[in-house]
C-alpha positions as CSV (number, residue, x, y, z in Angstrom):
1,X,126.4,135.7,65.9
2,X,126.7,132.1,66.9
3,X,123.4,129.8,67.1
4,X,124.3,127.3,70.0
5,X,122.3,124.1,70.2
6,X,120.8,123.3,73.7
7,X,121.4,119.8,74.4
8,X,120.8,118.8,77.8
9,X,121.6,115.3,79.7
10,X,118.1,113.0,79.9
11,X,116.5,112.9,83.4
12,X,116.5,115.5,86.4
13,X,119.4,116.2,89.0
14,X,118.4,117.7,92.0
15,X,121.3,116.4,94.5
16,X,123.8,119.0,93.2
17,X,123.2,122.9,92.5
18,X,122.1,124.5,89.5
19,X,125.5,125.8,88.7
20,X,126.9,122.4,89.1
21,X,124.2,120.5,87.0
22,X,125.0,122.6,83.8
23,X,124.0,120.8,80.9
24,X,121.3,118.9,82.7
25,X,117.7,119.7,83.8
26,X,117.0,120.9,87.2
27,X,113.2,121.2,87.7
28,X,110.3,119.6,86.2
29,X,106.3,118.7,86.7
30,X,104.3,116.3,84.6
31,X,107.0,115.9,82.0
32,X,108.6,112.5,81.3
33,X,111.8,111.5,79.0
34,X,111.2,109.6,75.7
35,X,114.6,108.8,73.8
36,X,116.4,111.3,76.4
37,X,114.1,114.2,75.3
38,X,111.6,115.4,77.3
39,X,107.5,115.6,76.5
40,X,104.6,116.1,78.3
41,X,102.7,113.4,80.4
42,X,99.5,112.0,79.0
43,X,96.2,113.2,80.9
44,X,93.5,111.5,82.8
45,X,89.7,111.2,82.5
46,X,87.2,109.8,85.2
47,X,86.6,106.2,84.6
48,X,83.0,106.4,85.9
49,X,80.9,109.4,87.4
50,X,80.5,107.4,90.6
51,X,82.6,108.2,93.5
52,X,83.8,105.8,96.5
53,X,83.6,106.3,100.2
54,X,87.0,106.2,102.0
55,X,90.6,106.8,100.8
56,X,91.2,103.7,98.3
57,X,95.0,102.4,98.4
58,X,94.7,99.2,96.6
59,X,93.4,98.5,93.1
60,X,93.2,94.8,91.9
61,X,92.0,94.0,88.3
62,X,91.2,90.5,87.0
63,X,89.1,89.0,84.2
64,X,87.1,85.8,84.5
65,X,86.6,82.8,82.0
66,X,83.8,84.2,80.3
67,X,85.9,87.4,79.8
68,X,84.1,89.6,82.1
69,X,86.6,92.4,83.7
70,X,86.7,93.3,87.2
71,X,88.2,95.8,89.6
72,X,88.7,95.2,93.3
73,X,88.7,98.3,95.1
74,X,90.1,98.5,99.1
75,X,89.2,101.7,100.8
76,X,89.6,103.0,104.4
77,X,85.9,102.4,104.5
78,X,84.8,99.6,102.0
79,X,85.7,97.4,99.7
80,X,84.3,97.6,96.2
81,X,84.3,95.5,92.7
82,X,83.9,97.8,90.0
83,X,82.1,96.2,86.9
84,X,80.7,97.8,83.9
85,X,81.1,101.0,85.6
86,X,79.2,100.3,88.9
87,X,80.7,100.2,92.1
88,X,79.4,97.0,94.0
89,X,79.9,97.0,97.9
90,X,81.2,93.6,99.3
91,X,82.6,94.9,102.4
92,X,82.5,91.7,104.8
93,X,80.0,91.5,107.7
94,X,81.6,91.3,111.1
95,X,78.6,90.3,113.4
96,X,74.9,90.4,113.4
97,X,72.4,91.2,116.5
98,X,69.0,89.6,115.8
99,X,66.3,88.2,117.7
100,X,67.1,84.7,116.5
101,X,70.8,84.4,116.3
102,X,72.7,81.5,115.4
103,X,73.4,78.5,117.6
104,X,76.9,77.3,118.0
105,X,77.2,73.5,118.4
106,X,80.3,72.2,119.4
107,X,81.3,68.5,119.3
108,X,83.5,67.8,122.4
109,X,86.4,65.3,122.3
110,X,85.7,61.3,122.7
111,X,82.5,61.2,120.9
112,X,83.9,57.9,120.2
113,X,87.4,56.7,120.3
114,X,87.9,58.5,117.2
115,X,84.7,60.1,116.7
116,X,83.6,61.7,113.5
117,X,80.9,64.6,113.5
118,X,77.7,63.6,111.9
119,X,75.6,65.4,109.3
120,X,73.2,68.2,110.8
121,X,69.8,67.8,109.2
122,X,67.2,70.4,109.6
123,X,63.8,69.7,109.5
124,X,60.5,72.0,110.3
125,X,60.9,72.1,114.1
126,X,64.1,70.2,114.9
127,X,67.8,69.5,114.0
128,X,69.3,66.0,114.0
129,X,73.0,65.3,114.5
130,X,73.4,61.8,113.4
131,X,75.8,59.3,111.8
132,X,78.9,59.0,114.2
133,X,81.4,56.4,113.3
134,X,83.9,54.6,115.1
135,X,86.8,56.0,113.3
136,X,87.9,59.4,111.9
137,X,88.7,62.8,113.0
138,X,87.3,64.8,115.9
139,X,83.9,66.6,114.9
140,X,83.9,70.1,114.0
141,X,81.7,73.0,114.8
142,X,78.2,73.1,113.3
143,X,75.6,76.0,113.2
144,X,71.7,76.0,113.1
145,X,69.2,79.0,113.3
146,X,66.0,77.6,115.3
147,X,62.6,79.2,115.2
148,X,61.2,80.2,118.5
149,X,59.2,77.0,119.2
150,X,62.2,74.5,118.2
151,X,62.6,71.3,119.8
152,X,66.3,70.3,119.2
153,X,67.1,66.9,119.2
154,X,70.5,65.3,119.2
155,X,71.0,61.9,118.1
156,X,74.1,60.2,118.5
157,X,74.4,56.3,117.3
158,X,77.6,55.6,118.2
159,X,79.4,52.7,116.7
160,X,81.2,49.8,118.5
161,X,83.3,52.1,120.6
162,X,82.1,55.0,122.5
163,X,79.3,56.4,124.6
164,X,77.0,59.3,124.1
165,X,77.8,61.8,126.7
166,X,75.8,64.7,128.6
167,X,74.5,67.7,126.8
168,X,74.9,71.1,128.4
169,X,72.3,73.7,126.9
170,X,70.1,76.4,127.9
171,X,66.8,78.4,127.0
172,X,65.4,75.5,124.5
173,X,61.9,74.4,124.5
174,X,63.2,71.0,124.8
175,X,66.4,69.0,124.5
176,X,66.7,65.2,124.1
177,X,69.7,62.8,123.5
178,X,69.5,59.6,122.2
179,X,71.6,56.5,121.1
180,X,74.8,54.8,122.8
181,X,77.6,52.6,122.1
182,X,78.8,49.7,124.2
183,X,82.0,50.7,125.6
184,X,84.1,53.9,126.0
185,X,84.3,56.7,128.1
186,X,81.6,59.5,128.6
187,X,82.1,62.2,126.0
188,X,80.8,66.1,126.4
189,X,78.6,67.6,123.8
190,X,78.4,71.3,124.4
191,X,75.9,73.6,123.0
192,X,76.1,77.5,123.7
193,X,73.3,79.9,122.5
194,X,71.5,82.9,122.8
195,X,68.2,83.0,124.2
196,X,65.8,82.5,121.8
197,X,62.9,83.6,123.8
198,X,64.5,86.8,124.9
199,X,63.2,90.3,124.6
200,X,64.1,92.5,121.8
201,X,67.8,92.6,120.8
202,X,67.4,96.0,119.2
203,X,65.4,99.1,120.4
204,X,65.0,102.1,118.4
205,X,64.2,105.8,119.7
206,X,63.8,108.9,118.2
207,X,63.9,112.6,119.5
208,X,61.1,114.7,118.3
209,X,62.4,117.2,115.6
210,X,65.8,115.4,115.1
211,X,67.0,112.8,112.5
212,X,69.1,111.0,115.1
213,X,68.1,107.8,116.0
214,X,69.4,105.8,119.2
215,X,69.7,102.1,119.1
216,X,70.0,100.1,122.3
217,X,71.4,96.7,122.2
218,X,71.3,93.8,125.1
219,X,74.8,93.4,124.6
220,X,78.1,95.1,123.6
221,X,77.6,95.6,120.0
222,X,81.6,96.1,119.6
223,X,81.1,99.0,116.6
224,X,82.7,102.2,116.7
225,X,81.8,105.5,114.8
226,X,82.1,105.2,111.0
227,X,81.0,101.5,110.9
228,X,78.2,100.8,108.6
229,X,75.3,98.7,109.6
230,X,72.3,97.4,107.8
231,X,68.9,97.1,109.5
232,X,66.3,94.8,108.3
233,X,62.9,93.4,110.0
234,X,62.3,96.9,111.7
235,X,58.7,97.8,111.9
236,X,59.0,101.8,112.1
237,X,58.4,104.0,114.9
238,X,55.0,105.1,113.9
239,X,55.6,108.4,112.4
240,X,57.9,109.9,109.8
241,X,60.5,107.3,111.0
242,X,58.9,104.6,108.8
243,X,60.2,100.9,108.2
244,X,61.5,102.2,104.7
245,X,63.4,104.8,106.6
246,X,65.0,102.4,108.9
247,X,65.4,99.3,106.8
248,X,68.6,100.5,105.1
249,X,72.3,100.7,105.4
250,X,73.5,103.5,107.6
251,X,77.0,105.1,108.9
252,X,77.2,104.9,112.8
253,X,77.6,108.6,113.7
254,X,78.4,108.0,117.5
255,X,78.6,105.4,120.2
256,X,77.6,107.0,123.7
257,X,77.8,103.6,125.3
258,X,78.9,99.9,124.5
259,X,75.5,99.0,124.0
260,X,74.0,101.9,122.1
261,X,75.0,104.0,119.2
262,X,73.4,106.6,116.8
263,X,72.8,107.2,113.1
264,X,71.0,109.7,111.4
265,X,67.7,108.9,109.4
266,X,67.5,109.5,105.6
267,X,65.0,109.2,103.1
268,X,63.2,105.9,102.6
269,X,64.7,103.1,100.4
270,X,68.0,105.0,99.2
271,X,71.2,102.9,98.8
272,X,74.1,104.8,100.1
273,X,76.4,104.4,97.3
274,X,73.8,106.6,95.2
275,X,74.1,109.2,97.7
276,X,78.0,109.4,97.5
277,X,79.4,112.5,95.8
278,X,82.9,113.0,95.7
279,X,83.7,110.7,98.6
280,X,80.8,112.1,100.8
281,X,77.4,110.8,101.7
282,X,75.0,113.7,100.7
283,X,71.3,112.8,102.0
284,X,68.0,114.0,103.3
285,X,67.2,113.9,106.6
286,X,64.2,112.7,107.9
287,X,62.8,114.4,111.2
288,X,61.0,112.5,113.9
289,X,57.6,113.6,114.7
290,X,55.6,113.2,118.0
291,X,54.3,109.9,116.6
292,X,57.5,108.3,116.4
293,X,57.2,106.6,119.9
294,X,57.7,102.9,118.9
295,X,60.8,100.7,119.3
296,X,61.2,99.1,116.3
297,X,59.3,95.8,117.2
298,X,60.5,92.6,117.8
299,X,61.9,91.2,114.7
300,X,64.7,93.9,114.0
301,X,67.9,92.5,112.8
302,X,71.4,94.6,112.4
303,X,74.5,93.5,110.4
304,X,77.5,95.2,111.1
305,X,80.2,95.5,108.6
306,X,83.8,95.1,109.5
307,X,85.1,98.5,111.3
308,X,86.3,101.2,109.2
309,X,90.1,101.8,108.9
310,X,92.1,105.1,109.6
311,X,92.5,107.4,106.9
312,X,95.9,108.5,108.1
313,X,98.2,107.0,110.5
314,X,98.5,108.4,114.2
315,X,101.8,109.1,115.8
316,X,102.5,110.6,119.4
317,X,101.4,110.4,122.6
318,X,99.2,112.7,125.0
319,X,95.5,113.8,124.6
320,X,95.8,114.0,120.6
321,X,97.2,110.6,120.0
322,X,95.0,107.9,118.8
323,X,91.6,108.1,116.9
324,X,88.8,110.1,118.5
325,X,87.0,108.2,121.5
326,X,90.0,105.8,121.4
327,X,90.4,106.9,125.3
328,X,88.0,108.7,127.7
329,X,87.4,112.4,127.7
330,X,90.8,114.2,128.9
331,X,92.9,110.9,129.1
332,X,96.0,110.9,127.3
333,X,96.9,107.9,125.1
334,X,99.3,105.7,126.8
335,X,101.8,105.4,123.8
336,X,104.3,107.3,122.0
337,X,104.8,105.5,118.8
338,X,102.3,104.7,115.8
339,X,99.2,104.4,117.5
340,X,97.1,103.0,115.1
341,X,97.8,102.1,111.3
342,X,96.3,103.1,108.0
343,X,93.5,100.7,106.6
344,X,95.5,98.8,103.7
345,X,94.0,95.9,101.6
346,X,95.8,93.1,99.9
347,X,94.2,91.0,97.3
348,X,94.6,88.2,94.9
349,X,92.7,85.6,92.7
350,X,92.3,82.0,93.6
351,X,90.7,81.3,89.9
352,X,88.0,83.4,89.6
353,X,87.6,83.8,93.4
354,X,88.7,86.9,95.0
355,X,90.7,86.9,98.3
356,X,90.9,90.2,100.2
357,X,92.8,90.8,103.4
358,X,92.4,94.2,105.3
359,X,96.0,94.4,107.0
360,X,96.2,92.8,110.4
361,X,92.5,91.3,109.8
362,X,90.8,88.6,108.5
363,X,91.1,86.8,105.2
364,X,87.8,86.9,102.9
365,X,86.7,85.2,100.0
366,X,84.2,86.6,97.2
367,X,82.7,85.0,94.1
368,X,81.5,86.9,90.9
369,X,78.7,84.5,90.6
370,X,76.3,87.2,92.3
371,X,77.7,90.6,92.4
372,X,75.3,91.7,95.4
373,X,76.9,89.2,97.8
374,X,79.3,90.5,100.1
375,X,82.6,88.7,101.3
376,X,82.6,85.9,103.7
377,X,85.7,84.9,105.9
378,X,87.6,82.3,104.8
379,X,87.2,80.2,107.9
380,X,83.4,80.2,107.5
381,X,83.6,78.4,104.4
382,X,82.0,75.1,105.2
383,X,84.6,72.6,105.7
384,X,87.4,75.1,106.2
385,X,89.9,73.5,108.6
386,X,92.5,75.8,110.7
387,X,92.3,78.7,108.1
388,X,94.1,81.8,109.3
389,X,92.0,84.5,111.1
390,X,94.4,87.6,111.0
391,X,97.2,88.3,108.6
392,X,99.2,91.3,107.2
393,X,98.9,90.2,103.5
394,X,97.1,87.4,101.4
395,X,98.5,86.0,98.1
396,X,98.1,83.2,95.7
397,X,101.0,81.6,94.5
398,X,101.5,80.4,90.9
399,X,101.5,76.8,92.0
400,X,97.7,77.5,93.5
401,X,98.7,77.6,97.1
402,X,96.8,80.5,99.1
403,X,99.5,82.0,101.4
404,X,99.0,84.2,104.4
405,X,101.9,86.5,105.8
406,X,102.4,87.8,109.3
407,X,99.4,85.6,110.3
408,X,98.3,83.6,113.4
409,X,100.1,79.9,113.3
410,X,98.3,76.6,113.5
411,X,99.4,76.1,117.1
412,X,98.1,79.5,118.3
413,X,94.7,80.5,116.3
414,X,94.0,83.8,116.8
415,X,97.3,85.2,118.2
416,X,99.1,86.8,115.4
417,X,102.9,86.3,114.7
418,X,104.0,89.0,112.3
419,X,106.8,86.6,111.3
420,X,104.9,83.7,110.2
421,X,103.8,82.4,106.8
422,X,101.3,79.8,106.5
423,X,100.0,78.1,103.0
424,X,97.0,76.0,102.3
425,X,96.9,72.5,100.7
426,X,97.4,72.9,96.9
427,X,94.3,73.4,95.0
428,X,92.3,74.4,98.1
429,X,91.3,77.5,99.9
430,X,89.9,75.8,103.1
431,X,92.5,73.1,104.1
432,X,95.3,74.8,106.2
433,X,96.0,72.1,108.6
434,X,99.4,70.4,108.4
435,X,99.4,66.8,107.4
436,X,101.7,64.1,105.8
437,X,98.8,63.7,103.4
438,X,98.7,67.3,102.1
439,X,100.8,70.3,101.1
440,X,99.7,72.8,103.8
441,X,102.4,74.1,106.0
442,X,103.8,77.1,108.0
443,X,107.0,78.7,107.9
444,X,108.5,81.7,110.2
445,X,111.2,84.2,109.5
446,X,114.2,84.6,111.6
447,X,115.2,88.2,111.0
448,X,113.2,91.6,111.5
449,X,110.0,92.3,113.7
450,X,107.3,91.9,111.3
451,X,106.7,91.2,107.5
452,X,106.2,94.4,105.5
453,X,105.1,93.2,102.0
454,X,105.4,90.3,99.8
455,X,105.8,90.5,96.0
456,X,105.0,87.9,93.5
457,X,107.7,87.7,90.5
458,X,107.6,85.2,87.7
459,X,110.3,82.9,89.6
460,X,109.9,83.3,93.3
461,X,108.3,85.3,95.9
462,X,110.3,88.1,97.5
463,X,109.3,88.8,101.2
464,X,110.2,92.0,102.9
465,X,110.6,92.3,106.6
466,X,111.6,95.7,108.1
467,X,115.3,94.6,108.0
468,X,115.7,91.8,105.7
469,X,114.9,90.5,101.9
470,X,113.9,86.9,101.5
471,X,113.2,84.9,98.6
472,X,110.4,82.2,98.6
473,X,110.2,79.4,96.0
474,X,107.8,76.2,95.3
475,X,109.9,73.2,96.5
476,X,106.9,70.7,96.1
477,X,106.6,67.6,98.8
478,X,107.3,67.2,101.3
479,X,108.4,70.9,102.5
480,X,106.3,72.6,99.8
481,X,107.9,76.0,100.1
482,X,111.3,76.9,101.0
483,X,112.9,80.4,102.2
484,X,116.1,82.1,102.5
485,X,117.4,85.4,103.4
486,X,119.1,87.4,100.3
487,X,120.0,90.7,102.0
488,X,120.0,92.0,105.4
489,X,120.3,95.5,106.6
490,X,117.6,96.7,103.8
491,X,114.8,99.1,104.5
492,X,111.1,99.2,103.0
493,X,109.2,102.7,103.5
494,X,105.7,101.2,103.2
495,X,103.5,97.9,102.8
496,X,103.0,99.0,99.0
497,X,106.4,100.4,98.2
498,X,107.7,97.5,96.4
499,X,106.6,96.3,92.8
500,X,107.6,93.5,90.5
501,X,108.5,94.3,86.9
502,X,109.1,91.1,85.0
503,X,111.8,89.1,87.5
504,X,113.2,92.4,89.1
505,X,111.6,94.0,92.1
506,X,111.9,97.9,92.7
507,X,111.3,99.3,95.8
508,X,111.5,102.7,97.9
509,X,113.4,102.3,101.2
510,X,113.8,105.0,104.1
511,X,116.7,106.7,102.4
512,X,117.4,104.8,98.9
513,X,115.8,103.2,96.3
514,X,117.0,99.7,95.5
515,X,116.3,96.7,93.0
516,X,116.5,93.2,93.5
517,X,117.0,90.9,90.3
518,X,118.9,88.1,91.9
519,X,121.1,90.3,94.3
520,X,120.0,93.8,96.0
521,X,121.5,96.8,94.3
522,X,120.9,100.5,95.4
523,X,119.9,102.5,92.5
524,X,121.7,105.8,92.0
525,X,119.1,108.5,92.3
526,X,119.8,112.0,91.1
527,X,116.7,113.5,93.1
528,X,117.3,111.3,96.3
529,X,117.6,114.2,98.5
530,X,114.9,116.3,97.0
531,X,112.6,113.6,97.6
532,X,113.5,112.4,101.1
533,X,114.0,115.9,102.4
534,X,110.4,116.7,101.4
535,X,108.6,113.7,102.7
536,X,106.0,113.5,105.4
537,X,107.6,110.4,107.2
538,X,104.4,110.1,109.7
539,X,102.4,109.3,106.8
540,X,104.8,106.8,104.8
541,X,102.3,104.0,105.1
542,X,100.7,105.7,102.4
543,X,103.3,105.8,99.9
544,X,102.5,103.5,97.0
545,X,104.5,102.0,94.0
546,X,103.0,101.9,90.5
547,X,104.1,100.4,87.2
548,X,103.5,102.2,84.0
549,X,105.0,99.6,81.5
550,X,104.1,101.3,78.2
551,X,106.7,104.0,79.4
552,X,109.1,101.6,81.2
553,X,108.6,103.9,84.2
554,X,107.9,102.9,88.0
555,X,106.2,105.6,89.9
556,X,105.9,106.3,93.8
557,X,103.3,108.5,94.9
558,X,104.3,110.0,98.7
559,X,103.2,112.9,100.8
560,X,105.2,116.0,100.8
561,X,106.3,117.2,104.4
562,X,103.5,119.7,104.2
563,X,100.8,117.3,103.2
564,X,99.2,114.6,104.8
565,X,98.2,112.9,101.6
566,X,100.0,111.7,98.7
567,X,100.8,114.9,96.2
568,X,103.9,114.4,95.0
569,X,105.5,111.8,92.9
570,X,108.9,110.5,91.8
571,X,109.6,108.2,88.7
572,X,112.4,105.9,87.9
573,X,112.7,105.2,84.1
574,X,114.2,101.7,84.1
575,X,115.0,101.6,80.3
576,X,116.4,105.1,80.2
577,X,117.9,104.8,83.7
578,X,117.0,108.6,84.5
579,X,114.9,109.9,87.4
580,X,112.2,112.9,87.2
581,X,109.4,114.0,89.6
582,X,106.2,116.0,90.0
583,X,102.9,116.7,91.7
584,X,99.9,114.5,91.3
585,X,97.4,113.2,94.1
586,X,97.2,109.3,93.6
587,X,96.5,106.8,96.0
588,X,96.5,103.8,94.3
589,X,97.3,102.3,90.9
590,X,97.1,99.5,88.5
591,X,98.9,99.1,85.3
592,X,97.3,98.5,81.9
593,X,96.7,94.8,81.1
594,X,93.2,93.9,82.1
595,X,92.1,97.1,81.2
596,X,93.6,99.2,78.3
597,X,95.1,101.9,80.3
598,X,96.4,102.2,84.0
599,X,93.8,103.0,86.4
600,X,94.5,105.3,89.6
601,X,92.5,106.6,92.3
602,X,92.9,110.0,93.6
603,X,92.4,112.1,97.0
604,X,88.8,113.5,95.3
605,X,87.3,109.9,95.9
606,X,87.2,109.1,92.1
607,X,88.8,106.3,89.5
608,X,90.7,107.5,86.7
609,X,91.9,106.2,83.4
610,X,95.6,107.4,83.2
611,X,97.4,108.1,79.8
612,X,93.9,109.2,78.5
613,X,94.1,112.5,76.4
614,X,96.3,115.5,77.8
615,X,94.2,117.1,80.3
616,X,92.9,117.1,83.8
617,X,89.8,115.3,83.8
618,X,89.1,115.9,87.2
619,X,87.2,118.9,86.4
620,X,84.2,119.6,83.8
621,X,85.1,120.6,81.7
622,X,88.7,119.4,81.7
623,X,91.3,121.6,82.9
624,X,94.7,122.3,81.4
625,X,97.6,120.3,82.6
626,X,100.4,122.9,83.9
627,X,103.7,121.1,82.4
628,X,107.2,122.2,82.2
629,X,110.7,121.6,82.5
630,X,113.8,123.9,83.5
631,X,117.4,123.6,83.1
632,X,120.5,124.4,85.0
633,X,122.5,127.5,84.5
634,X,124.3,127.8,81.3
635,X,127.3,130.2,81.1
636,X,129.9,131.2,78.5
637,X,133.4,130.0,79.2
638,X,134.2,129.8,83.0
639,X,131.3,132.1,83.8
640,X,133.6,135.2,83.9
641,X,131.9,136.8,80.8
642,X,128.7,138.2,80.0
643,X,126.4,136.5,77.3
644,X,124.0,138.6,75.3
645,X,121.1,136.2,73.7
646,X,119.3,137.6,70.7
647,X,116.9,135.1,69.4
648,X,115.7,131.4,69.8
649,X,115.1,129.0,67.1
650,X,112.3,126.5,68.5
651,X,112.5,122.8,67.8
652,X,109.6,120.9,69.3
653,X,106.6,118.8,68.0
654,X,102.8,119.3,68.6
655,X,102.1,115.6,67.6
656,X,98.7,114.3,68.6
657,X,97.5,117.6,70.1
658,X,93.6,117.8,69.8
659,X,93.4,121.5,69.8
660,X,93.2,123.5,66.8
661,X,96.3,125.7,67.5
662,X,98.2,124.2,70.0
663,X,100.8,126.6,71.7
664,X,103.8,126.3,74.2
665,X,106.3,128.9,75.9
666,X,110.0,128.7,76.0
667,X,111.4,131.2,78.4
668,X,115.1,132.1,78.8
669,X,116.0,133.9,81.8
670,X,119.6,135.3,83.0
671,X,121.2,136.3,86.0
672,X,124.7,137.2,87.2
673,X,125.7,135.0,90.0
674,X,124.6,131.8,91.1
675,X,122.8,132.6,94.3
676,X,121.2,135.9,92.8
677,X,117.9,136.4,91.3
678,X,117.0,136.1,88.0
679,X,117.3,139.8,86.3
680,X,115.9,139.2,83.0
681,X,113.3,137.0,81.6
682,X,112.0,136.7,77.9
683,X,108.9,134.5,77.2
684,X,108.6,133.1,73.7
685,X,105.3,132.0,72.3
686,X,105.7,129.1,70.0
687,X,102.6,127.9,68.0
688,X,101.8,125.3,65.5
689,X,101.2,126.7,62.1
690,X,100.9,123.7,59.6
691,X,100.5,120.0,60.0
692,X,101.2,118.9,56.5
693,X,103.4,118.1,54.7
694,X,105.8,118.6,57.6
695,X,104.8,120.1,61.0
696,X,105.4,123.6,61.2
697,X,105.5,126.2,64.1
698,X,107.0,129.7,64.9
699,X,110.1,130.0,63.1
700,X,112.5,132.4,65.6
701,X,111.6,134.5,68.4
702,X,113.7,137.7,68.8
703,X,114.9,138.5,72.5
704,X,117.4,140.7,74.0
705,X,118.9,139.3,77.4
706,X,122.2,139.8,79.0
707,X,123.9,138.0,82.1
708,X,126.7,135.6,83.0
709,X,124.4,132.7,83.0
710,X,121.0,132.0,81.7
711,X,118.3,128.9,82.1
712,X,115.9,127.5,79.4
713,X,112.4,126.5,80.4
714,X,109.7,124.6,78.3
715,X,106.2,124.8,79.4
716,X,102.1,124.4,78.4
717,X,99.3,125.5,80.3
718,X,96.8,124.9,77.2
719,X,93.9,122.2,76.9
720,X,94.4,119.6,74.4
721,X,98.1,120.1,73.8
722,X,100.8,117.5,73.5
723,X,104.5,118.5,73.1
724,X,107.8,116.8,72.8
725,X,110.8,118.9,73.0
726,X,114.1,118.7,70.5
727,X,117.2,120.5,70.3
728,X,116.2,124.3,70.0
729,X,119.1,126.8,69.4
730,X,119.9,130.2,70.9
731,X,121.7,133.1,69.3
732,X,124.4,133.9,71.9
733,X,127.6,135.9,71.6
734,X,129.8,137.1,74.5
735,X,129.2,140.5,75.7
736,X,132.4,141.5,77.6
737,X,133.5,141.0,81.1
738,X,133.5,142.8,84.3
C-alpha cells in the first residue's frame, strides 16, 4: 500500500480538459486560495434591516471631518445616503408644477458697455434689480418667486456709459423701469414667466371605489411611469382621499397623455422608505368614496424627481425593443442597437460635499449638513458659471479640480460630446468658464467614440474610451491637465469594469483581462473561455469590478448567459497570480477602509457586510454556504492501469468555525475514460473532534474504489463552518491493466 499526497497547483484551470489539467483544480464555488491552498470564503450579513428601491450599481463611502461615516448608493430608481443604518433619499428634483412658479429673469447684452448685473433684493411685494456699474461681466440669470399681487419693479441705475432698455413681460400686476445713463445703445431686459394669475396647475380626480388618482396638468409634465413625485398644498378631495393621503411622495403608475398621470393612493402620512420590503413598496390602498369629488384646491405643488433609469439594458428592434411606452401601441422601435442604457451612477467627494452624476445626466451636489435635503444641480448653485449640464462621469482630482467626462462643452452647452473632458477652477465647484485668470479648462480625446470610464490612481487618472486607454496628469498652469494615449485597440466591457489597486488598474475587456501599471499587459487567465463563453453580452453594462484588498483579490461580478442579472463572479488574486470563480449575486461593491468590512449590494435590494461570519445572511436564520472545490483527473502512470483506492487520510483545519462540531465532506470518484461517467463515488465525512492542544479530526476513512483515474472533491454545507484544506493522502495501488 502506498500513501500518495494529493498536491494540486493553486488556482483553477478551465481552459483545458480535466484530463490535461492533471495536478490542478478544475471546478470551484465560494472557495479562495491562501498561500496556494484552498479555503472557504467568508460569509455575509445584512448591514441594515432596510432595503432600497431599484438595483444599486454604485457604492461610495466617505468620512467627514467629525468622523461621521456615510455611504452613497446609486440605484436605478433613487440615490440614497446611508448613515447610522438609515437610508436617506437625496434623489434630485427635476421640475416643479405649482401655482406660483419661479420667474426667470434674464439680463440681456449691453446693460452698459460692459454691464454687470446688480443684486436682486426681495421686499414684501416687489423686487429691485439695482446697482449696474460701468464695467464688469455681462449679468447672469436671476430668479424670484412673487406672490399673486406682486408689483415687480426693475431699477437700473446705469453709470456713465449705457442706457436702460425696454422691458418685455406678461401677466404681472404692474411693471416699472427706472433709471438711465447718459450715452450708449439701448439694451434689452427680458423677463419670461408663467402667469401668476393662472388657474390651477394641478387638478386631482378620483374614481369611486378605486385607489387610482388622475392628475391633470396645464402643460407637459415630462414625467414617465416610475418617476417619483411629491405633492404639497393639496386640500384633499372631500372624502377618504384626504390632504394627508395626497400630500406625500408617490410613484407614478401610468402616463395616459403628456399632461396627465396616475398614482395609487395609500394610507396618510406614510413615508415611502418605511414601506419598502425587499425592494418593493408594500402599502395599503385608500379607496375613493362618493364624497371625493374635489379637485385638490388651488395651492397644489408637485415636485418631480429625476426620471428613474432602466434596470436592464434593452437591445434589438421591432415591437419589443425599448422600454414600455417608448413608442405608440403597435409601433416598432426605430433602432436595432442598444436602445436604452442602464441607470449607472458615478460619485466622488469635493471635501465633505458629495458629487453625483447619473450617467448621461446632470451633475448634482449634496452637503451632509442636513440629511433630509435633496441633491441640487451644480449649475443651480448661486454664482455657478458654465457648469456642465450633462456628462458620463464626475470625479474630483487629488489637486481639487472637479472633472466631467463625456460632457457638454463650454462653447456648446447642453449638447453632449462623448469624448470631451472639462474641469473646474481649482478649489471651486462653480467656476467652469475658461479664463486666463483661473485653471478651468477643457480637453477632447481623439480616439474612440465615447469615454467609457475614468479611474483615479495615486499618480494619474486613467481614461478609457471604447478603443483607447489614456493617461491624464495634472501639469499646473497654464495647461492645468495633460493627456496622452497609452494603448490603442483595447476594450473594456462596461463602465464599471476597471478598478485601481495602488498604481495599477485592472479591468475586464470583451475577451481578455488587462492590467495597466505604466504599460498595458494582458493578464493570462486560466478561466477565460469559461467566463466569456457563459456571459450575457446584452447585459454587460451590469458587470462591476470589486477590490477585496484584505485578500489581494480583484472580483468581477457578471450575468451568466441564462441570467439578466449578475449571478456569477470571477476572481484574480494578484498576489498569488491565480484565478477562481463561483456563483454570487452582487450588483455593487465597496472595499473596506472607511467601513470595517467590504460592503456589497445584492439583487434582493439589501446592503451586506461581506467577509462577516461564514454563512449566507440573506435569510433569517442564516443559511449554510455550499462551498466546494474539485480536482482534475488523477491517474497512475499513463492511464493504462487501473488504480485501487482503499483509504483517505484527511488534512484540513476548521479554524475559526463557530459551530460546535464542524464537518466537511471529502469525496473520491473514479472513471475509466476521460469522457466517461463517474462509475464509483465514496463520500468521507470529516469531523473536528478536539481543539486543544492541537486541532484533531477524523483520523482516516476507509474506502473501496477502482478505476483508471480519480478526482478529489472537498465541500461543506453546514452553518458556521470554516475550513482550509492541506495535503490529504490517499492509499492507492495499481490494480492491473485491461
